[in-house]
N, C-alpha and C positions, 0 to 999 in steps of 0.2 A: 192493267185494265182500269182500275180505280185510281191509280196514281196516288196511293195513300199508304204510308208505312203502317198505320194502324189497321187498315183493311188487310194488309199482308200479314200482320201479327195475328189477327183473329183467324184468318184463313189457315195459316200454318198450324196454329194450335188445334183448330177444328179437324183438319185433315189428319194430323198426327193422332188425335183421339179416336178417329174412325179406324185408322190402321191398328191402333192398340186394341180396339174392340175386336177387330178381325183376327189379330194375333191371339187374343185370349180365347176366341172361339176354337181355333186350331189346337192350342196348347192346354187349355183348361177344360173345355167342354169335350173336344174330340180326343184329348190326351195324346196328341202327336208330339214326338220328341222336340224339345225346345231348341236344341242346336240345329237340327235339320230345318225346322220352321224358320229360325232366325236367319240361316244362310239363304233360304228361299226368299224371304222378305228383302234381304239385302240386295240380291240379284234383281228381284222384281222392281224395287224402288229406284235402283241405279238406272235400269233401263227405262223406267217410266219417266224419270227426271229428264233424260236425254230426249225422249220422245216429245215431252211437253215443251222443252226448249225449242225444238225444231218447229213444232206446231204453232206455238204462241209467238215466239220471238224470232223465228226463222234463223236460228243459230244452233249449231251442235255443241257449242262450247260454253257460252255465257249469256247472261241477260244484260240489257242496258244498265248503266249505273243508276242508282237511286239514292235518295237521302238516307243517312243512317238514323238510328233511333234517337229521339230528342234526349238531351243530357239533363241531369239533375243539377240545378244551379247552386244548391246550398253549399256543396263541397268543391265546386269547380275551381275556385281560386286558391285552394290549399297547395302550397309548393310540393312538387314531387309526386304526390298521390292524387291530386285534384282530378286529373283526366280519368284515372281509374275509378275513383269514387263517384264520378258524375254519371256513370253508366247505371241505369236502372236494373238491368239484368245482373250485372256484377254485384250490385248492392244486395239484390235478392238472393244471389247465390251465397254470399257471406252469411246473411241471416238464416238461410236454409240449413247451414251446418248445425247451428244451435237448435233450430226448429225441429229438424229431423231427429236429432239426438233426443230431444225432449219427447217427441211423439212416439218414437220407437221404444223408449225405455221408461217412460213415465206415464203413459196413458193406456187405457184398456184397449183401444184400437191398435196401438203398437204391439202390445202383448199378444193379441190375437193374430195380428199380421205375422209376427215372428213365429208363433206356434204353427201357423199354416205351412211355413217352410221348414220348421224344425221337426215337428212330429204331428202331421195332419190327422193321423188316426186318433191320437190322444185328444187333440183339439176337438175333433168331431164328436167324440164320446162325451165331451163337456158342453156340447150344444153350440160350438162355434161352426158357422157355415163356411167351411174351408174354401170351397169353390168361389164364394162371394169375395172372400179376402184375397184370394189369388187374382181375381178380376180387378179388385181395387188396386192391388200392387202394380199390375200391368198398366192400368189407366194412369196412375200417378207417374210411373216411369215414362209413359208416352208424353205426358204433359211436360215433364222436365227436359226430355230430349228435344222436344219442339223448341223450348227456350234456348237450348244450346245451338240448334240450327239457326234460329232467328238472330242470335248474337253474332254468330260467325258471318252470316250474310250481311248483317248491318255493319259490322266492323270492316268488311271488305267492300262495302257499297255496291254489292251485287252478288249474284250466284254464278258460279262457274262449275262445270262438270268435274267431279273428283275433288272438290275443294275440302271435303271432310278429311281425306287423306289418312284414313285408318284411325282417327282419333277416338272413335267409339270402342275400338279394341284396346286402346291405351286406357280408356275409362274402365273397362272390365279388369284390366291388369291392376289399376289403382284400387279397385274394389277388393280384389283378392289380397293385394299387399296390405290394404287397410283392415283386413279381417272383418269385413262387413260392418264396420263401426264408423259412423259419420266423421268423428274427429280424426281418426287415423286416415280415412280416405282423403280428407281435406289436405293433410300434409303429404300424402302420396301424390295427389294431383299437383301440389306446389312443386314437388321434386321434378315431375315430368314437364311442367311448365317452364321450370328453370332450364332444363336441358334443351327444350325447343327454342327458348329465347337465346340460349348460348349458341345453338346451331345457326340461327339467323344472324347473330353478331359476327360469327366467324365468316359467314358468307359475305357480309358487307365489308368486313375488314380486308378481305382479299389476301389470305395467307398462302395462296397457291395450292391449297388442298382441293382435290377433285370434289365438285359439288355433290356428286352421287354419294360419296363417303360421308360428307357432312349431313346430307339429308337422311342418312341411315341412323344418325346418332340417337334420336329419341327412341326409335324402335329397338336399336341395339341395347340401350339402357333398359328398356322394358324387358327384353329377354334375359339379360344378366340379373336384374332384380328378381324376376320370377324364378330363375334357377336358384337364387339364394334364399327366397322366402316361401316358395310354393310348398315346401315340406313342413313349414312351421305354421301354416295357416289351416284353420279348420272351418270348412264351409258349413252352412246349415245341413243337418243330417239328410233332409229330403230335397236338397237343392237339385233341380233339374229332373226330379222323378215325378212322372204323371200321377195324379191322384184322382 
């Protein structure tokens, strides 16, 4: 409508924040089960995306192609990694690893946020407004997931139905494997990214392996890693429990 990548960026962040507020109303205020609410939101948004594709672009599968996000010129000419480091969102995601580690484990806000998920009763007794911090956590998550969607659409120069392809569930698996710690989660994400890139390389190389088996690879690795690590990780004590 506006034919502007920046307008799309603002709209994507704004809509995701609105959905995050709605999600927090269900899970924090109304205390509805987070998994049930999450499944409902997934189904709602998947259907809504297809509806809007048909309504606005008269297509049930994809939008017209658009320009990707402008690149960051400073690192663009570095051999090997220039293309990677010229992406603003990727640069921010690298910085976010250190920023989130610092905020969570070195600030009052981070301590209170972790206490809201670890022991909300004790936090409340010390004057922490647990529901507010749960709301903040959902809002921050909504903002970050909007950046992930923006990057994916920008990288593909368009939006197509089903393009996320379960990556959100892989992100959850990375969080579990990373034991809810930013540095560990970063390396878990790198592992999954490696196997997804490996899957694409095998497809291009044409080894004669059925494409369905190759496309299963990242998800198969997710299952195998979870089977090996799920018993060794300890989530926050009140994770997923309404308060």
